[in-house]
LUMPA-801976 format. One record per residue (C-alpha): residue number from 1; residue in three letters; x, z, y. Coordinates in steps of 0.001 Angstrom, whole numbers, padded with zeros to 6 digits, always signed. Last residue first. Layout:
<rs>
+-----+------+---------+---------+---------+
!  nr ! rest !       u !       w !       v !
+-----+------+---------+---------+---------+
! NUM !  ALA !       X !       Z !       Y !
...
+-----+------+---------+---------+---------+
</rs>
This chain:
<rs>
+-----+------+---------+---------+---------+
!  nr ! rest !       u !       w !       v !
+-----+------+---------+---------+---------+
!  67 !  ARG ! +119099 ! +138653 ! +190003 !
!  66 !  ARG ! +115781 ! +138964 ! +188139 !
!  65 !  VAL ! +116123 ! +139832 ! +184470 !
!  64 !  ALA ! +114026 ! +138133 ! +181836 !
!  63 !  ASP ! +113249 ! +140184 ! +178710 !
!  62 !  PRO ! +109466 ! +140188 ! +179257 !
!  61 !  VAL ! +109168 ! +136416 ! +179697 !
!  60 !  ARG ! +105523 ! +135805 ! +180578 !
!  59 !  ASP ! +105115 ! +138150 ! +183544 !
!  58 !  LEU ! +108611 ! +137221 ! +184789 !
!  57 !  VAL ! +107672 ! +133527 ! +184815 !
!  56 !  PHE ! +104508 ! +133949 ! +186891 !
!  55 !  PRO ! +106194 ! +136518 ! +189155 !
!  54 !  ALA ! +109026 ! +134051 ! +189949 !
!  53 !  ILE ! +106726 ! +131093 ! +190753 !
!  52 !  GLU ! +104834 ! +132329 ! +193833 !
!  51 !  PRO ! +107827 ! +133949 ! +195544 !
!  50 !  HIS ! +110074 ! +130936 ! +194839 !
!  49 !  ARG ! +113145 ! +132132 ! +192950 !
!  48 !  LEU ! +112273 ! +130094 ! +189852 !
!  47 !  ASN ! +112491 ! +126891 ! +191903 !
!  46 !  ALA ! +110431 ! +124300 ! +190024 !
!  45 !  TYR ! +112424 ! +121082 ! +189776 !
!  44 !  PHE ! +112562 ! +117485 ! +190926 !
!  43 !  ASN ! +115883 ! +115856 ! +191746 !
!  42 !  ASP ! +116146 ! +112402 ! +193276 !
!  41 !  GLY ! +119389 ! +110646 ! +192366 !
!  40 !  PHE ! +117999 ! +107197 ! +193133 !
!  39 !  SER ! +118290 ! +105550 ! +189741 !
!  38 !  CYS ! +117674 ! +108673 ! +187670 !
!  37 !  ALA ! +114530 ! +109654 ! +189613 !
!  36 !  LEU ! +113309 ! +106072 ! +189170 !
!  35 !  THR ! +112729 ! +106842 ! +185475 !
!  34 !  SER ! +109762 ! +108903 ! +186595 !
!  33 !  ASN ! +108485 ! +112412 ! +187302 !
!  32 !  ALA ! +111531 ! +114540 ! +186614 !
!  31 !  SER ! +110614 ! +118223 ! +186199 !
!  30 !  ILE ! +113559 ! +120527 ! +185659 !
!  29 !  VAL ! +112992 ! +124283 ! +185530 !
!  28 !  GLY ! +114814 ! +126384 ! +188073 !
!  27 !  ALA ! +117505 ! +128922 ! +188902 !
!  26 !  VAL ! +118532 ! +129867 ! +185367 !
!  25 !  SER ! +121611 ! +131999 ! +185896 !
!  24 !  TRP ! +125279 ! +131582 ! +184998 !
!  23 !  THR ! +127618 ! +134429 ! +185928 !
!  22 !  GLY ! +131022 ! +133955 ! +187598 !
!  21 !  GLY ! +129843 ! +135310 ! +190949 !
!  20 !  GLU ! +126889 ! +132947 ! +191019 !
!  19 !  GLN ! +126690 ! +129905 ! +188785 !
!  18 !  LEU ! +123393 ! +128037 ! +188973 !
!  17 !  LEU ! +121574 ! +126387 ! +186084 !
!  16 !  LEU ! +118522 ! +124124 ! +186208 !
!  15 !  PRO ! +116991 ! +124636 ! +182785 !
!  14 !  GLY ! +115220 ! +121963 ! +180755 !
!  13 !  GLY ! +111468 ! +121436 ! +180835 !
!  12 !  SER ! +111781 ! +117844 ! +181961 !
!  11 !  ASP ! +115108 ! +116186 ! +181081 !
!  10 !  GLY ! +113236 ! +113315 ! +179397 !
!   9 !  GLN ! +112811 ! +111431 ! +182654 !
!   8 !  CYS ! +116076 ! +111884 ! +184479 !
!   7 !  VAL ! +117833 ! +114556 ! +186492 !
!   6 !  SER ! +120628 ! +113818 ! +188904 !
!   5 !  GLY ! +123868 ! +115453 ! +189977 !
!   4 !  ALA ! +125974 ! +114934 ! +186842 !
!   3 !  SER ! +125193 ! +111233 ! +186842 !
!   2 !  THR ! +123200 ! +108774 ! +184713 !
!   1 !  ASN ! +121679 ! +111608 ! +182757 !
+-----+------+---------+---------+---------+
</rs>
């Protein structure tokens, strides 16, 4: 990464973490679409709390816990 707030090509598939109440949670999956994302600070990710995405993930990861 070029900065702590940006994702870059090559980061795709990695977790987007969020700390809530002292506990870290996976809030998204990173998906950078070009090297320009690094230069401009654009962030692309799938929000795992989205009502259409959460069920997809929870169906495939049996030990996942929704918070």
